[in-house]
N, C-alpha and C positions, 0 to 999 in steps of 0.2 A: 697184984700188978697185971695179971692177965685180964682181970675184970676191967681195969682202967683202959687197957689197950682195946678190948672188945667194945667198950662204950664209946671210945674215940672213933673207931672204925664205923660203928653204927651211926654215929652223929654225922660223920663226913659223908657216908653213903646216902643219908637222908637229904643232904643238900642237893643231890642230883635226882631225886625222885620227882616225878611229875606232880605238880601241885593242882589242887582242885580250882577250876576257874568258874566263878559264879556266872550264870546265864543272866544277861541283862537285856532288857528291851530298849530299843532306840527308835527315834523318829526317822532315822535314815531310811528305814524300809519304806516309808511313805514316798520317798523320792527315787526309788529304784527304777521306775518306769519312765523317768524324764529323759528328754533328748540330751545326748552327751554322756550318758551313763553306759560305758562300753566295757567289754571284756578286754583284758583279764582283770582289771582293777575294780570294775563295777563303779559304785559311787565312791569317789575318792575324796575324802574330807579329813586329811591328817590333822588339821588344826581344830577340828570340832566346831566349825562355824555353823553347822546345821544341827547341833545338839539341841533338842527341844525347839526346833524352828517350825514355823507354820508355812503355808504356801506363799504368803505375802513376803516373808523373809527370803525364802528360796528364790522367788521371782526377782527380788531386788538384787541378790547376789548374782543371779544369772544375767541380769541386765548389765551389771558392772563387768562381769566376765566378757560378755559380748562386746561391750564398748571398748574395753582395754585390748581385746583381741583385734578389733578393727584398727585401733590406733597403732598397735604393734605391727600389724601387716603393712600399714603405710610407712612406719618408721624403718622397718627392715628393707622394704623395697627402695625407699628413698636413700638409705645408706648404701645399698648395693649400686644403685644407678649413679649416684654422685661419685662413688669410688671408681666407677667405670669411665668417668670423665664426661658424663652428660650433665650439662648445667643449663639453666635458663639463659636466654640471650639478653643482652642489654646490661644496664647498670643497676646496682642495688641502692645507690644513694646519689645525691646531687653532686657529690665530689667526683663522681665518675668511676667509682670502684665497680668492677664487673662481678657478676655472679660467679664466674669461674676463678676469681681471685680469692674467694672465700675457701678456707681449707675444709677438709672432710671431717666428719665425726664431731666429737666434743669440742675440738678447736674452733669450730664454726660459731659456737655460742659467744666466744670472746671476740671474734672477728666481725660479727654483725654489729652495726652501729646501735646505740642504745634506743634510738627512736624506732629502729626496725624491730628490735626485741619487744618493745612496748606495743607496736602494731600487731605482732604475732600473738601476744598475750590477749590483747583486746579482741582480735578476730576469733581466737579459740574460745574466749569467754562468750562472745556473741553466739557462736555455733552451739556451745553447751547450753546456754540459757534460752535461746530463741529458736533454734532450728532443729537440733538433734534431740527431739523428744516427740512423744505422741501427743500432737496438738488436738486431734479429733476425738481421742478417747476410744478409738476402734481398733487398737493394735491387737493382732492375733497372738502375739507372743512377746516376751521381753526383748527389746531391741528393734521392734518393728516400727520404723519411722516413715513408712510410705505416706501416711496422712492423706490418703485418697488421691495422690498426685503422681508418685513414682511407683509404677507397678511393674514394668518390664516383664509382663506375662505371669506374675506370681499366681494370680487367680485362676490361670488355666491349668496349673499343676494339680494332680490328685493329692490326697492327704499323705500318702506314703512317700511320694516324691518330695513334698514339702519337708517332711521329717528328715529325710536323707540330706537335703540341702542345708537344713539348719544344723544337722550334725557335722557336715563337712565344714561349715563356717566356724563352728565351735572348735573343731580339731585344727583347722588352719590358724585360727587365732591363738590357740594354745601353743602351737609350734612356733608361731611368729613371736610370741612373748618370750619363749626360751631363746629363739634365734637372735632377737635384738639384744637380749641380755648377754648372750655369748659374744656378739660383736662388740658390745661396749666393754666387756671384760678383756677381750683380746686386744682391743685398742689400747687399753691401759697397760697391758703386758708387753705390747710391741710384737714384732715378728711378722710373719707372712702367712696368709690363709689362701687355700685354693679358691679360685674365682674372684675373691675379694682383693687379693694382692697384699701389698705392703700396708701394714697398719701403722 
């Protein structure tokens, strides 16, 4: 009987012993020096999208991250501004509906006339396919859409300043993606938020 109890205790104690972890190599180390890889997380890839990825795959994912970050910044700012009561002047359709008669948030999608939603989709499609891309093939980094026309002094910055500004844009985009997601969730939950007000 004592032998059975000792064996049971030894087996249960073994469950809490540290296990040996195999050392594996990963291609993530190849991207540790990229813009946006910051302490304390380093290169954060919880879904494993960069497992066995090459530079082309990384650049594609970075381009998508920058694009979605820019869209989220516009969405967040637009949400806050319209909730503050700032709307375009004039009417949204020939029936005389004014822009300020359109509700805020998700309710606006159902309030905008179908022709208006179609115009929005067509305009965004035009921007996606014809404008917001590297037309000249001379982009310095993923998401560089200057196309030798919109510079705003970028070429006057040194390389360190350019890297800092790109990192700031990535972080602002990441924060805006979480921010607009939070606003959308809180709108569905209802209640009131500071600055934003009644959802």
